[in-house]
N, C-alpha and C positions, 0 to 999 in steps of 0.2 A: 048173684048176678049183677053185671056192671050197668050202669044207668048211662043215659046219654050225656048228662052233664058232666059225669066224671070221664067220659071220652073225649068231650070237648075242652074239658081242663087239660087232660093229658096232651092234646094236640098242640095247645098253646106253647108246649115246651120243645115241640119237635125240631124247630129250626135252631134251637140252642143245642141239642143233643146232636144234631149234625155238624153245626159250626165248631163245637168243643171236640167232637170226635175227629175232626179233620185237623183242627188248629193245635191241638196239644201234641199230638206226634210230630207234626211239622215244626212247631216251636223248639220242642225238645231237640229233635234232630239238627236244627240249625244251631242251637245254641249250645248244642255238644260240641260243635266245630268252631265256636267262636271263643277266642281266648282274650281276656281282658288286657292281658299285658300286650297284644297286638295293637291295642288301640290307644296306647300310653297310659293305662292305668296300672300304677305300681301296687298291685295287690298281691299279697302274700299267697301261696297256694293253701287252699282249704283242706289240707291232708287229714285233718282230724274228723271230717265229715263222714267217710265211708262206714266206719263201724257204728256211728250214729244212725245214718239213714238205713244200714242193714238192721239195727235193733227196731227201728220204727217197722220195717216189713214184718219182723218177728212180731212186734206187738199187733200189727194189723192182722196177721194170720191168727193169733190168739183171739183178737175180738171178733173175728168172722165166726170162728167156732164158738165161742160163747154166745153171739147173736143166734147162731142156727139153734143151740141147746135152749135158749131163751124161748124162741118160738116155737120150737117143739113143745115146751111146757105151758104154752099160751101166756107168757110174759111179755106182752106187746109193747108196754112202755119201754121196758128194759132192752128189747130187741132194738127198738127205735135208737135209744141212745147209744147203743153198741154199734149199730150200723152208722150212725152219724158221725162218732169218734173215728170209725175205719175210714170212712170217707176224708175226715179230717187229717188223718194219719197219712194217707195216701198223697194229699195234696202237700203236706210238710216234706215228705220222702221226696216228691218230684222237684220242690223247690231246693231242697239240698242236693239232690243229685245234679240239678243243672249248675247250681252254684259251683261245686266241686269241679264239673268238668269244665267250667268256664275260667277256673283259676289254676287247674292242674291238669298235667299230661296224663293220658289214659295210661293204665297198667297193662302190661303185657303179662299174659299167662305163660309161665315157665315149665309147666308139666310137660312131659313127655310120654308117648304111647297111648295106651288105651285111656289112662286118665285124661290126657288132652282131647281126645275124642269125647269122652263122657261130658267133660266141661263145655265143650263147644255146642253139643247137643242140648244140654240144660240152658246154656246161654243164649242160643238161638230161639229155642221155645219160649224162654222167658220174655225175650224181647218181642218176638211176634204176638204172643198172647197179651203182653202189656198193651199192645196197641189194640187188639181185638177186644179186650175186656171194657175198655172205655166206654162205648156206647152200650154195653150191657149193663155196666152199673148206673149210668145215667138213666137208662130206660127203667130199670128196676127201681130206683131211686123216685123217679116221676110218678111211676105207677103206685108207689106206696103213699106219697105226699098227696095225690089226686084221689086216693081211696079206691083205687082199682085194684082191690086185694086180690081178686082171682086171677086176674092178668100179671100182677106182681108175683104172685106164687109160681106162676107158669115160667117166667122168665127168671125168676130167682134161683129156680132147680139148674138152669144152666151157669147164671152169673156166679153163683157161690163156688162151685169147683174150679171156674175159671180163674177167679180172684185170689181164691186160696191157693192155687198153683202157683200163680204170679207171687204172691207174698212169699210163699215158702222157698221157691226157686232164687228169690232174691236173695234171701239168706245164705242159700247153698253157694251161689255164685261169689259172694262176698268171701264166705269162709275159703273157699276153692282157690280164689285170687289173692287173699290177704298175705300169704306168705311172701308175695311178689312185690308188695308196695315197698317202695324206696323209703 
């Protein structure tokens, strides 16, 4: 049962959850379209980053599955460590993703026919759910750190598959577009 103090603690974070859930996608969208060279910065394209941040997405997916298995076995400390690491990986991914797009032109997918449709369906759902999952991850995390475990469990049942989908499809998108990198 959740007590009143835990709910009050949780509410203290609500403004930050709302701000970050709005600010992160807007910042990424804006920075995605900003090229440092347009502002006079002589920066080499960071073309080595996509396989690294795809690897971080893969690692995030593995961490999420391991955290799920840990909590099923009641290994709470391990679960907390794995989830904190998954959040850290997501932050690192985001920084690398933005850095790449601020220094490099976007790669166009060169596939044709059915594979092109499959690619864009995966890409669009990946992008949409990567935005949707932000408040879910933040709320789930806050409910854990404020010890609102029953409420944490409820939302984690939604957050886990969404976040796992985003992590896995990030890798798939990379693998599908990687032959077209220059």
